[in-house]
BAKEGU-399178 format. One line per field, with one value per atom (N, C-alpha, C): residue number from 1; residue in one letter; atom name; x, y, z. Coordinates in nm, 2 decimals. Each point is the difference from the previous one (the first is absolute). Layout:
N
seq: c(NUM/...)
type: c(A/...)
atom: c(CA/...)
c1: c(X/...)
c2: c(Y/...)
c3: c(Z/...)
END
This chain:
101
seq: c(1/1/1/2/2/2/3/3/3/4/4/4/5/5/5/6/6/6/7/7/7/8/8/8/9/9/9/10/10/10/11/11/11/12/12/12/13/13/13/14/14/14/15/15/15/16/16/16/17/17/17/18/18/18/19/19/19/20/20/20/21/21/21/22/22/22/23/23/23/24/24/24/25/25/25/26/26/26/27/27/27/28/28/28/29/29/29/30/30/30/31/31/31/32/32/32/33/33/33/34/34/34/35/35/35/36/36/36/37/37/37/38/38/38/39/39/39/40/40/40/41/41/41/42/42/42/43/43/43/44/44/44/45/45/45/46/46/46/47/47/47/48/48/48/49/49/49/50/50/50/51/51/51/52/52/52/53/53/53/54/54/54/55/55/55/56/56/56/57/57/57/58/58/58/59/59/59/60/60/60/61/61/61/62/62/62/63/63/63/64/64/64/65/65/65/66/66/66/67/67/67/68/68/68/69/69/69/70/70/70/71/71/71/72/72/72/73/73/73/74/74/74/75/75/75/76/76/76/77/77/77/78/78/78/79/79/79/80/80/80/81/81/81/82/82/82/83/83/83/84/84/84/85/85/85/86/86/86/87/87/87/88/88/88/89/89/89/90/90/90/91/91/91/92/92/92/93/93/93/94/94/94/95/95/95/96/96/96/97/97/97/98/98/98/99/99/99/100/100/100/101/101/101)
type: c(X/X/X/X/X/X/X/X/X/X/X/X/X/X/X/X/X/X/X/X/X/X/X/X/X/X/X/X/X/X/X/X/X/X/X/X/X/X/X/X/X/X/X/X/X/X/X/X/X/X/X/X/X/X/X/X/X/X/X/X/X/X/X/X/X/X/X/X/X/X/X/X/X/X/X/X/X/X/X/X/X/X/X/X/X/X/X/X/X/X/X/X/X/X/X/X/X/X/X/X/X/X/X/X/X/X/X/X/X/X/X/X/X/X/X/X/X/X/X/X/X/X/X/X/X/X/X/X/X/X/X/X/X/X/X/X/X/X/X/X/X/X/X/X/X/X/X/X/X/X/X/X/X/X/X/X/X/X/X/X/X/X/X/X/X/X/X/X/X/X/X/X/X/X/X/X/X/X/X/X/X/X/X/X/X/X/X/X/X/X/X/X/X/X/X/X/X/X/X/X/X/X/X/X/X/X/X/X/X/X/X/X/X/X/X/X/X/X/X/X/X/X/X/X/X/X/X/X/X/X/X/X/X/X/X/X/X/X/X/X/X/X/X/X/X/X/X/X/X/X/X/X/X/X/X/X/X/X/X/X/X/X/X/X/X/X/X/X/X/X/X/X/X/X/X/X/X/X/X/X/X/X/X/X/X/X/X/X/X/X/X/X/X/X/X/X/X/X/X/X/X/X/X)
atom: c(N/CA/C/N/CA/C/N/CA/C/N/CA/C/N/CA/C/N/CA/C/N/CA/C/N/CA/C/N/CA/C/N/CA/C/N/CA/C/N/CA/C/N/CA/C/N/CA/C/N/CA/C/N/CA/C/N/CA/C/N/CA/C/N/CA/C/N/CA/C/N/CA/C/N/CA/C/N/CA/C/N/CA/C/N/CA/C/N/CA/C/N/CA/C/N/CA/C/N/CA/C/N/CA/C/N/CA/C/N/CA/C/N/CA/C/N/CA/C/N/CA/C/N/CA/C/N/CA/C/N/CA/C/N/CA/C/N/CA/C/N/CA/C/N/CA/C/N/CA/C/N/CA/C/N/CA/C/N/CA/C/N/CA/C/N/CA/C/N/CA/C/N/CA/C/N/CA/C/N/CA/C/N/CA/C/N/CA/C/N/CA/C/N/CA/C/N/CA/C/N/CA/C/N/CA/C/N/CA/C/N/CA/C/N/CA/C/N/CA/C/N/CA/C/N/CA/C/N/CA/C/N/CA/C/N/CA/C/N/CA/C/N/CA/C/N/CA/C/N/CA/C/N/CA/C/N/CA/C/N/CA/C/N/CA/C/N/CA/C/N/CA/C/N/CA/C/N/CA/C/N/CA/C/N/CA/C/N/CA/C/N/CA/C/N/CA/C/N/CA/C/N/CA/C/N/CA/C/N/CA/C/N/CA/C/N/CA/C/N/CA/C/N/CA/C/N/CA/C/N/CA/C/N/CA/C/N/CA/C/N/CA/C/N/CA/C/N/CA/C/N/CA/C)
c1: c(5.42/0.10/-0.06/0.08/-0.05/0.01/-0.09/0.02/0.08/0.04/0.10/-0.06/-0.13/-0.06/-0.02/-0.02/-0.01/0.14/0.10/0.14/0.04/-0.04/0.03/-0.07/-0.13/-0.07/0.06/0.05/0.06/0.13/0.08/0.12/-0.03/-0.10/-0.04/-0.05/-0.08/-0.04/0.12/0.09/0.12/0.08/0.02/0.08/-0.08/-0.13/-0.09/0.01/0.00/-0.01/-0.11/-0.03/-0.11/0.05/-0.09/0.03/0.06/-0.05/0.05/0.15/0.04/0.14/0.09/-0.05/0.07/0.02/-0.11/0.00/0.10/0.00/0.10/0.14/0.03/0.14/0.04/-0.09/0.04/0.02/-0.09/0.01/0.12/0.04/0.12/0.12/0.02/0.12/0.01/-0.11/0.01/0.01/-0.06/0.01/0.14/0.07/0.14/0.09/-0.02/0.07/-0.03/-0.12/-0.04/0.06/0.00/0.06/0.15/0.06/0.15/0.03/-0.07/0.02/-0.04/-0.11/-0.04/0.10/0.06/0.10/0.13/0.02/0.13/0.11/-0.03/0.09/0.12/0.12/0.11/0.00/0.07/0.00/-0.10/0.04/-0.10/-0.13/-0.10/-0.13/0.00/-0.01/-0.01/-0.14/-0.06/-0.13/0.01/-0.03/0.02/-0.09/0.06/-0.07/0.00/0.04/0.01/0.14/0.08/0.14/0.04/0.11/0.05/0.00/-0.05/0.00/0.09/0.08/0.09/-0.04/0.04/-0.04/0.07/-0.06/0.06/0.05/0.13/0.06/-0.08/-0.05/-0.07/-0.13/-0.07/-0.13/0.02/0.11/0.03/0.04/0.08/0.03/-0.12/-0.09/-0.12/-0.09/-0.01/-0.08/0.07/0.13/0.07/-0.04/0.01/-0.03/-0.15/-0.09/-0.14/-0.02/0.07/-0.02/0.05/0.12/0.05/-0.10/-0.06/-0.10/-0.12/-0.04/-0.12/0.04/0.12/0.05/0.00/0.06/0.02/-0.14/-0.10/-0.13/-0.09/0.06/-0.07/-0.10/0.00/-0.10/0.04/0.13/0.04/0.11/0.01/0.09/0.15/0.09/0.14/0.03/-0.06/0.03/-0.04/-0.12/-0.05/0.09/0.04/0.09/0.13/0.06/0.13/-0.02/-0.11/-0.03/-0.01/-0.08/-0.02/0.13/0.07/0.12/0.11/0.01/0.10/-0.03/-0.12/-0.03/0.03/-0.04/0.03/0.15/0.08/0.14/0.07/-0.05/0.05/-0.03/-0.12/-0.03/0.09/0.02/0.09/0.14/0.06/0.13/0.01/-0.11/-0.01/0.00/-0.08/-0.01/0.13/0.07/0.13/0.10/0.00/0.09/-0.04/-0.13/-0.04/0.05/-0.01/0.03/0.16/0.07/0.15/0.06/-0.08/0.05/0.00)
c2: c(19.55/-0.03/-0.09/-0.10/-0.09/0.05/-0.04/0.04/-0.11/0.03/-0.09/-0.13/0.00/-0.13/-0.09/0.05/-0.08/-0.05/0.08/-0.05/-0.11/0.01/-0.10/-0.13/0.01/-0.12/-0.06/0.08/-0.06/-0.07/0.05/-0.06/-0.13/0.01/-0.11/-0.12/0.03/-0.10/-0.07/0.08/-0.05/-0.09/0.03/-0.08/-0.09/-0.01/-0.09/0.03/0.13/0.04/0.09/0.04/0.10/0.14/0.09/0.14/0.06/-0.05/0.05/-0.03/-0.12/-0.04/0.09/0.03/0.09/0.14/0.05/0.13/0.00/-0.11/-0.01/0.00/-0.07/-0.01/0.14/0.07/0.13/0.10/-0.01/0.09/-0.03/-0.12/-0.04/0.06/-0.01/0.05/0.15/0.08/0.14/0.04/-0.07/0.03/-0.02/-0.10/-0.03/0.12/0.05/0.11/0.13/0.02/0.12/-0.01/-0.11/-0.02/0.03/-0.06/0.02/0.15/0.07/0.14/0.08/-0.03/0.08/-0.01/-0.12/-0.02/0.05/0.03/0.04/-0.10/-0.13/-0.10/0.00/-0.02/0.00/-0.13/0.00/-0.12/0.01/-0.08/0.00/-0.07/0.03/-0.07/-0.11/-0.12/-0.12/-0.04/0.00/-0.05/-0.11/-0.12/-0.12/0.01/-0.02/0.01/0.14/0.10/0.14/0.05/-0.04/0.05/0.06/0.07/0.07/0.15/0.07/0.15/0.06/0.10/0.07/0.14/0.06/0.14/0.09/0.10/0.10/0.11/0.05/0.11/0.13/0.03/0.12/0.00/-0.11/-0.01/0.01/-0.06/0.00/0.14/0.07/0.14/0.09/-0.02/0.07/-0.02/-0.12/-0.03/0.06/0.00/0.07/0.15/0.06/0.15/0.02/-0.09/0.01/0.00/-0.10/-0.01/0.13/0.05/0.13/0.11/0.01/0.10/-0.01/-0.12/-0.03/0.06/-0.03/0.05/0.15/0.06/0.14/0.08/-0.07/0.06/-0.02/-0.09/-0.02/-0.12/-0.08/-0.11/-0.12/-0.02/-0.11/0.05/-0.08/0.04/-0.04/0.04/-0.03/-0.15/-0.06/-0.15/-0.08/0.03/-0.07/0.02/0.13/0.03/-0.08/0.00/-0.07/-0.15/-0.06/-0.14/-0.03/0.08/-0.03/0.03/0.10/0.03/-0.10/-0.05/-0.10/-0.13/-0.04/-0.12/0.03/0.12/0.04/0.01/0.04/0.01/-0.13/-0.11/-0.13/-0.04/0.03/-0.03/0.09/0.12/0.09/-0.06/-0.04/-0.05/-0.13/-0.08/-0.12/0.03/0.10/0.04/0.06/0.07/0.05/-0.11/-0.10/-0.12/-0.07/-0.02/-0.07/0.08/0.13/0.08/0.00/-0.01/0.01/-0.14/-0.10/-0.14/-0.01)
c3: c(14.22/0.10/0.11/0.04/0.10/0.14/0.09/0.14/0.07/0.12/0.07/0.03/0.04/0.03/-0.12/-0.12/-0.11/-0.04/0.02/-0.02/0.10/0.12/0.10/-0.04/-0.05/-0.04/-0.12/-0.09/-0.12/0.03/0.09/0.05/0.08/0.08/0.09/-0.09/-0.11/-0.09/-0.07/-0.04/-0.07/0.08/0.13/0.09/0.09/-0.02/0.08/0.15/0.04/0.14/0.02/0.12/0.02/-0.02/-0.04/-0.01/0.13/0.11/0.13/0.02/-0.05/0.01/-0.09/-0.12/-0.08/0.06/0.06/0.07/0.11/0.08/0.12/-0.05/-0.11/-0.05/-0.05/-0.07/-0.05/0.11/0.10/0.11/0.09/0.01/0.08/-0.06/-0.13/-0.07/0.03/-0.03/0.02/0.14/0.09/0.15/0.04/-0.05/0.03/-0.04/-0.12/-0.05/0.08/0.03/0.08/0.14/0.06/0.13/0.00/-0.10/-0.02/-0.01/-0.08/-0.03/0.12/0.07/0.11/0.12/0.02/0.11/-0.05/-0.13/-0.05/0.03/-0.02/0.03/-0.10/0.05/-0.10/-0.07/-0.12/-0.08/-0.11/-0.11/-0.11/0.03/-0.07/0.02/-0.11/0.05/-0.09/-0.01/-0.12/-0.03/-0.10/0.05/-0.09/-0.12/-0.12/-0.12/-0.07/0.08/-0.05/0.00/0.10/0.00/0.13/0.00/0.12/-0.03/0.10/-0.02/0.11/-0.05/0.10/0.01/0.11/0.02/-0.10/-0.04/-0.10/0.08/-0.03/0.07/-0.01/-0.12/-0.03/0.08/0.00/0.07/0.16/0.04/0.14/0.05/-0.08/0.03/0.00/-0.10/0.00/0.12/0.05/0.11/0.13/0.01/0.11/0.00/-0.12/-0.01/0.04/-0.04/0.03/0.15/0.07/0.14/0.07/-0.05/0.06/-0.02/-0.11/-0.03/0.09/0.02/0.10/0.14/0.04/0.13/0.00/-0.10/0.00/0.00/-0.07/0.00/0.12/0.09/0.13/-0.01/-0.11/-0.01/0.08/0.03/0.08/0.10/0.11/0.11/-0.03/0.08/-0.02/0.02/0.09/0.03/-0.12/-0.06/-0.11/-0.12/-0.02/-0.11/0.01/0.12/0.02/-0.03/0.05/-0.02/-0.15/-0.07/-0.15/-0.08/0.03/-0.07/0.03/0.12/0.03/-0.08/-0.02/-0.08/-0.15/-0.04/-0.14/-0.03/0.10/-0.02/-0.02/0.06/-0.02/-0.15/-0.05/-0.14/-0.09/0.04/-0.09/-0.01/0.12/-0.01/-0.08/0.01/-0.08/-0.15/-0.03/-0.15/-0.04/0.08/-0.04/-0.02/0.08/-0.02/-0.12/-0.03/-0.13/-0.12/0.00/-0.11/-0.02/0.10/-0.01/-0.05/0.01/-0.04/-0.15)
END
């Protein structure tokens, strides 16, 4: 099995760029997805060359339940819970609209 640096080098050689450039491109794509998910931004996630990803109703509902359980167990405060669930609720409504179409 190859390690990640040898894979970056192989891709860099194929496309005549530096391995650092390959690493930056790969990191940028996943950082964008992580930021989109962390902020719970509404709307599909468009990644050029990969496609569009929409929020799943089941996963969104599961995340809402998880946040409520965190609150009930005392791990997070009420304001944080309200903030997180408000963002998730927007995604939930979007997923409901996508499923009904």
